[in-house]
VMD Tcl script that draws the C-alpha trace (Angstrom):
set ca {
  {86.96 44.61 -82.19}
  {87.88 47.63 -80.06}
  {88.94 51.05 -81.39}
  {92.63 50.18 -81.07}
  {92.24 46.96 -82.97}
  {92.31 44.69 -79.93}
  {89.59 42.26 -78.94}
  {86.47 43.78 -77.33}
  {86.19 42.81 -73.64}
  {83.10 40.77 -72.98}
  {81.16 41.20 -69.70}
  {81.15 37.98 -67.76}
  {77.71 36.91 -66.51}
  {77.64 36.65 -62.70}
  {76.00 33.56 -61.35}
  {73.55 35.62 -59.27}
  {72.45 38.09 -61.99}
  {69.41 36.01 -62.85}
  {68.30 35.97 -59.22}
  {68.75 39.75 -58.92}
  {66.78 40.39 -62.12}
  {63.97 38.17 -60.88}
  {63.83 40.07 -57.56}
  {63.77 43.44 -59.37}
  {60.91 42.20 -61.56}
  {58.86 41.18 -58.51}
  {59.42 44.58 -56.82}
  {58.39 46.38 -60.01}
  {55.22 44.34 -60.29}
  {54.33 44.98 -56.64}
  {54.78 48.74 -57.05}
  {52.67 48.71 -60.23}
  {49.87 46.86 -58.41}
  {50.02 49.29 -55.48}
  {49.85 52.28 -57.86}
  {46.86 50.81 -59.66}
  {45.11 50.20 -56.34}
  {45.67 53.82 -55.28}
  {44.35 55.13 -58.58}
  {41.19 53.10 -58.14}
  {40.28 54.55 -54.74}
  {37.00 56.51 -54.62}
  {37.32 60.27 -54.39}
  {36.82 61.96 -51.01}
  {33.06 62.57 -50.83}
  {33.65 65.63 -48.63}
  {36.11 67.38 -50.93}
  {33.68 69.98 -52.16}
  {36.01 72.88 -52.65}
  {33.31 75.37 -51.73}
  {32.71 77.31 -48.53}
  {33.28 75.33 -45.35}
  {30.09 74.31 -43.54}
  {30.10 73.84 -39.80}
  {28.95 70.54 -38.34}
  {26.84 70.58 -35.24}
  {28.50 68.88 -32.26}
  {27.27 65.30 -31.98}
  {26.08 65.22 -35.59}
  {26.66 61.75 -37.17}
  {28.48 63.30 -40.13}
  {31.33 64.33 -37.83}
  {32.39 60.69 -37.47}
  {33.17 60.59 -41.19}
  {36.14 62.83 -40.60}
  {37.93 59.93 -38.94}
  {37.76 57.77 -42.10}
  {41.22 56.74 -43.15}
  {42.70 57.69 -39.82}
  {41.92 54.52 -37.88}
  {45.21 52.93 -38.84}
  {47.12 55.80 -37.22}
  {45.27 55.73 -33.91}
  {47.67 53.42 -32.12}
  {50.70 55.29 -33.37}
  {49.22 58.60 -32.27}
  {48.47 57.27 -28.82}
  {52.04 56.05 -28.45}
  {53.38 59.43 -29.50}
  {51.09 61.23 -27.06}
  {52.17 59.08 -24.10}
  {55.90 58.39 -24.42}
  {57.24 55.46 -22.50}
  {58.89 56.17 -19.20}
  {62.62 56.77 -19.71}
  {65.00 54.15 -18.42}
  {67.41 55.38 -15.76}
  {70.73 53.90 -14.78}
  {71.06 56.05 -11.65}
  {69.50 55.40 -8.21}
  {66.11 57.05 -7.84}
  {66.73 58.68 -4.44}
  {70.50 59.02 -4.11}
  {70.23 62.79 -3.56}
  {67.48 62.41 -0.96}
  {69.73 60.06 1.01}
  {72.22 62.94 1.12}
  {69.50 65.30 2.38}
  {69.58 67.40 -0.79}
  {66.46 69.38 -1.74}
  {65.44 72.81 -3.03}
  {62.64 75.36 -3.14}
  {60.46 76.70 -5.94}
  {57.49 79.04 -5.92}
  {54.18 79.28 -7.71}
  {52.51 82.67 -7.28}
  {54.86 83.41 -4.34}
  {53.87 80.20 -2.54}
  {57.10 78.32 -1.80}
  {57.22 74.55 -1.98}
  {60.10 72.08 -1.62}
  {61.28 69.72 -4.33}
  {63.45 66.62 -4.18}
  {65.81 65.23 -6.79}
  {65.27 61.91 -8.51}
  {67.87 60.25 -10.71}
  {70.35 62.96 -9.59}
  {68.90 65.95 -11.50}
  {65.14 65.53 -12.13}
  {62.94 67.66 -9.87}
  {59.82 66.24 -8.20}
  {57.43 67.71 -5.64}
  {55.03 66.19 -3.12}
  {51.43 65.75 -4.25}
  {50.13 66.33 -0.73}
  {52.17 69.51 -0.30}
  {51.11 71.08 -3.58}
  {47.49 70.14 -2.93}
  {47.45 71.62 0.56}
  {49.10 74.91 -0.35}
  {47.84 75.53 -3.89}
  {45.41 73.16 -5.56}
  {42.69 72.36 -3.03}
  {40.96 75.71 -3.47}
  {40.47 74.81 -7.13}
  {39.78 71.10 -6.74}
  {37.03 71.70 -4.19}
  {34.88 73.75 -6.59}
  {35.77 72.53 -10.08}
  {33.79 69.57 -11.50}
  {35.60 66.22 -11.92}
  {35.40 66.57 -15.72}
  {38.17 69.17 -15.47}
  {40.63 66.68 -13.95}
  {39.80 64.13 -16.64}
  {41.31 66.45 -19.26}
  {44.82 65.75 -17.96}
  {46.93 62.66 -17.40}
  {49.71 63.38 -14.91}
  {51.79 60.46 -13.69}
  {52.55 60.21 -9.99}
  {55.00 57.99 -8.15}
  {55.24 56.55 -4.64}
  {58.05 58.01 -2.57}
  {60.91 55.96 -1.17}
  {61.90 55.65 2.50}
  {64.72 58.15 1.99}
  {62.31 60.64 0.40}
  {59.73 60.24 3.18}
  {62.44 60.87 5.78}
  {63.59 63.98 3.93}
  {60.05 65.34 3.46}
  {59.32 64.84 7.16}
  {62.50 66.71 8.04}
  {61.57 69.56 5.70}
  {58.07 69.79 7.14}
  {59.23 69.74 10.77}
  {62.50 71.64 10.72}
  {62.00 74.12 7.89}
  {58.27 74.91 7.77}
  {56.97 74.26 11.31}
  {54.47 71.69 10.00}
  {53.01 74.01 7.36}
  {52.13 70.95 5.31}
  {50.24 69.21 8.11}
  {51.11 67.14 11.13}
  {50.66 63.76 9.48}
  {53.94 62.05 8.70}
  {54.96 61.36 5.10}
  {55.19 57.64 4.35}
  {55.72 55.36 1.37}
  {52.02 55.83 0.54}
  {52.63 59.47 -0.40}
  {53.09 60.52 -4.01}
  {55.31 62.86 -6.00}
  {54.92 64.35 -9.47}
  {57.35 66.12 -11.75}
  {57.77 69.74 -10.78}
  {57.01 70.93 -14.31}
  {53.73 68.96 -14.28}
  {52.72 70.59 -10.98}
  {53.34 74.03 -12.50}
  {51.36 73.28 -15.65}
  {48.48 71.73 -13.73}
  {48.22 74.82 -11.52}
  {48.07 77.04 -14.62}
  {45.41 74.80 -16.10}
  {43.24 74.79 -12.95}
  {43.66 78.54 -12.53}
  {42.32 79.19 -16.03}
  {39.45 76.71 -15.60}
  {38.56 78.37 -12.29}
  {38.61 81.82 -13.87}
  {36.30 80.77 -16.68}
  {33.90 78.46 -14.83}
  {33.74 80.03 -11.37}
  {34.69 83.68 -11.83}
  {33.06 83.85 -15.30}
  {35.99 85.86 -16.66}
  {37.41 85.37 -20.14}
  {39.52 87.32 -22.61}
  {41.17 86.86 -25.99}
  {44.64 86.28 -24.50}
  {43.60 83.07 -22.68}
  {45.16 79.72 -23.55}
  {41.80 78.46 -24.84}
  {38.28 79.63 -25.55}
  {35.57 79.76 -28.21}
  {35.13 81.58 -31.50}
  {31.67 82.74 -32.49}
  {31.39 82.84 -36.27}
  {28.94 85.35 -37.73}
  {27.34 85.61 -34.30}
  {25.94 82.07 -34.56}
  {28.22 79.02 -34.79}
  {30.56 78.43 -31.84}
  {33.86 76.53 -32.22}
  {36.45 75.82 -29.45}
  {40.12 76.68 -29.90}
  {43.44 76.08 -28.18}
  {46.55 78.22 -28.42}
  {49.81 76.58 -29.46}
  {52.89 78.75 -29.88}
  {50.70 81.88 -29.98}
  {48.57 80.49 -32.82}
  {44.88 79.64 -32.37}
  {43.86 76.17 -33.58}
  {40.37 74.71 -33.99}
  {39.44 71.00 -34.22}
  {39.39 69.62 -37.75}
  {36.32 67.46 -37.03}
  {34.16 70.60 -36.68}
  {34.20 71.30 -40.41}
  {32.39 69.61 -43.29}
  {33.43 69.77 -46.93}
  {37.10 70.40 -46.19}
  {39.39 70.33 -49.20}
  {42.50 68.23 -49.64}
  {44.47 71.44 -49.32}
  {42.94 72.05 -45.91}
  {43.89 68.54 -44.78}
  {47.49 69.13 -45.81}
  {47.60 72.21 -43.59}
  {46.25 70.40 -40.53}
  {48.42 69.72 -37.47}
  {48.18 67.64 -34.32}
  {48.01 68.85 -30.73}
  {48.78 66.77 -27.68}
  {49.76 67.15 -24.04}
  {48.73 70.40 -22.40}
  {47.64 71.98 -25.71}
  {45.11 69.15 -26.05}
  {44.07 69.39 -22.37}
  {42.89 72.98 -22.86}
  {41.00 72.00 -26.02}
  {39.35 69.07 -24.20}
  {38.24 71.43 -21.44}
  {36.42 73.61 -23.96}
  {34.86 70.57 -25.64}
  {33.52 69.38 -22.25}
  {32.09 72.84 -21.56}
  {30.30 72.69 -24.90}
  {29.09 69.12 -24.35}
  {30.95 67.48 -27.25}
  {30.95 63.67 -27.21}
  {34.10 62.30 -25.59}
  {34.92 59.89 -28.42}
  {35.63 62.80 -30.76}
  {38.68 63.84 -28.74}
  {39.43 60.72 -26.70}
  {42.78 59.97 -28.37}
  {46.13 61.28 -27.17}
  {46.34 63.59 -30.18}
  {43.77 65.63 -32.07}
  {43.86 66.99 -35.61}
  {43.51 70.78 -35.70}
  {43.66 73.58 -38.24}
  {45.04 77.08 -37.71}
  {42.33 79.73 -37.45}
  {43.94 81.82 -40.20}
  {43.79 78.78 -42.50}
  {40.08 78.32 -41.78}
  {39.23 81.98 -42.35}
  {40.31 81.67 -45.98}
  {37.51 79.18 -46.65}
  {34.71 81.46 -45.46}
  {33.06 84.18 -47.54}
  {34.40 87.71 -47.30}
  {32.87 89.65 -44.44}
  {32.53 86.65 -42.10}
  {33.10 87.73 -38.49}
  {35.10 85.82 -35.86}
  {34.84 86.97 -32.24}
  {36.12 85.52 -28.96}
  {33.33 84.11 -26.85}
  {32.61 82.19 -23.66}
  {29.14 80.78 -22.87}
  {27.32 82.11 -19.82}
  {26.39 78.52 -18.93}
  {28.03 75.34 -20.17}
  {27.60 71.58 -19.93}
  {29.87 71.48 -16.86}
  {29.51 73.91 -13.97}
  {31.21 74.51 -10.59}
  {30.21 72.26 -7.70}
  {28.95 73.72 -4.39}
  {31.78 75.25 -2.36}
  {30.61 73.32 0.73}
  {32.06 70.18 -0.78}
  {34.74 68.67 1.44}
  {38.36 68.14 0.43}
  {39.26 65.79 -2.38}
  {41.17 62.57 -1.92}
  {44.92 62.99 -2.21}
  {46.31 62.53 -5.69}
  {43.03 61.81 -7.48}
  {44.08 64.26 -10.19}
  {47.08 62.07 -11.01}
  {47.54 58.72 -12.69}
  {48.74 56.69 -9.74}
  {51.31 53.91 -10.19}
  {50.16 50.32 -10.43}
  {50.34 48.21 -7.29}
  {50.55 49.26 -3.67}
  {53.47 50.86 -1.84}
  {55.47 48.74 0.56}
  {53.95 48.97 4.05}
  {56.69 49.70 6.56}
  {56.43 50.86 10.18}
  {56.76 54.59 10.73}
  {60.14 55.69 12.02}
  {60.51 56.97 15.55}
  {60.84 60.66 16.17}
  {64.53 60.44 17.08}
  {65.33 58.56 13.86}
  {63.43 61.12 11.82}
  {65.29 63.98 13.51}
  {69.05 63.33 13.22}
  {69.86 65.92 15.89}
  {67.05 64.90 18.21}
  {63.98 66.89 19.22}
  {64.74 70.54 19.83}
  {61.64 71.69 21.64}
  {58.32 70.59 23.06}
  {56.43 72.01 20.10}
  {58.15 69.51 17.83}
  {57.33 66.71 20.23}
  {53.70 67.80 20.27}
  {53.67 67.91 16.47}
  {55.15 64.44 16.29}
  {52.57 63.05 18.67}
  {49.85 64.38 16.42}
  {51.68 63.16 13.36}
  {51.87 59.60 14.56}
  {48.35 59.76 16.00}
  {49.21 58.43 19.44}
  {46.11 57.70 21.54}
  {45.38 60.53 23.93}
  {43.48 58.36 26.42}
  {43.46 54.66 27.21}
  {40.27 52.76 27.70}
  {39.50 50.95 30.97}
  {40.17 47.60 29.27}
  {43.59 48.80 28.09}
  {44.49 50.08 31.57}
  {43.46 46.75 33.06}
  {45.65 44.96 30.51}
  {48.59 47.14 31.50}
  {48.11 46.48 35.22}
  {48.08 42.72 34.61}
  {51.41 43.10 32.83}
  {52.83 45.21 35.65}
  {53.25 48.30 33.41}
  {52.15 51.93 33.54}
  {51.14 54.03 30.55}
  {53.88 56.56 31.27}
  {56.51 53.82 30.95}
  {55.42 52.68 27.48}
  {56.75 53.79 24.12}
  {54.58 55.19 21.36}
  {54.90 51.97 19.38}
  {53.68 49.92 22.36}
  {50.72 52.25 22.83}
  {49.80 51.92 19.16}
  {49.83 48.15 19.46}
  {47.17 48.41 22.15}
}
mol new
graphics top color blue
foreach p $ca { graphics top sphere $p radius 0.5 }
foreach p [lrange $ca 0 end-1] q [lrange $ca 1 end] { graphics top cylinder $p $q radius 0.2 }
display resetview
C-alpha cells in the first residue's frame, strides 16, 4: 500500500532489461580483467628514484627507453607528417592573372606566387641561386637529411609568370634558363625556416661560432658528459633517451618535439655521432633542462658547449654546385613534358630590346653554329639558317 492508502505502483519489467543487464555484466567483467592485467605488470626496472645517470651514446641500454613506446610509433609519425590538405580552389588561378609578390630574407628580395588563392610559394631554383647555394656547397649532406621539406612541380601558368618576373622585373637575375614544368616550388615559410637552419649550421660547423642564445647546442655536465639540446618556446629540452634510471615522475614531465624543433636536435645528434635509429621517428621524447637539473646532486654544473670537431664536418669549398631541389622531398612521378613557349608568347607585350632577345636565345639554348652536315641538309631543302625559327633549329 502507498502512504495515502492507495495501491503501490509496480514497475513493469521491460522486455529488454535482461539483455541490458547481461551487457553490463560483460563490460564489468572485461574491465575487471583489464585492471587485474595492469596490476600484474612488472615494475619499471629503470625506476630507481636516485640520481640520474647518463648513458653513453650508442650504449645498448639506451634502446630500453623505447620499451612500451612501440605501439605509439605509427601514431607519432602520422602526427609529425600531417596529410596534405585538400583544396577546392584551382592551384594556379592567381598566377593565370599574373599576380605575385615580393619577400626578403636578409635584404635579398625574392618573388612568390600564390597557390589556392592565398598560400605563398617560392621557386626552389630562385632561392637556391640567391641564398642557399653558399651554404649547400660547403655543408655535409647529413645536414639536409635533418629536414623534410615538400616541393611541388610548377604549372604552365606558374612557369610563364616566373619567366616574366625573371625577364621583365629582374633582368635575368635568376639565370637565363627558362622556367618549365620541371621546376619546383616550396612554401615560403619553409624556405625561410630552411635558410635559418642552414645559417645556424654554417655558423657552427664552418665558422666555429656558438653561443648560448642559439636554437640548439650542447650542455656539458660537470665538465664531462655532453648532451644535445633544442630550444622550443625559449625552453631548452634534452632527449629523454640520454638518461638512465629516470623516475615515473620524470616520464610524466616529458614532452615531444617535431618539425623544425626536432631538425635542430637531429643536427646536434649527427654532430655527436648518435645512431640514427634513436631519433629516426617524426617525433622525439624530450625533457626540459630545468626538470633534469632537479635529479642531479647539488653543485652539478651545466655549461653551454660546442665540440671543436664533430662526426660531421664541412666539405671542401671547391665542391661544385648541388643539384636543384635535392634538399626537398620531391613529388612522386615526373612533370608533364611540354614544348617551351616562344619568346613572343612568354612576353605579352613583345620583346622590348635586344638584350631581352639575347637573354632569350641563351635561355632556350639555341645553337650558335650549325655543323657542315646541318648546312648541307638545309641547302637540300632550299632553306637558309637565317630564315628558320628557333624551334626548327632545335629540331636539327
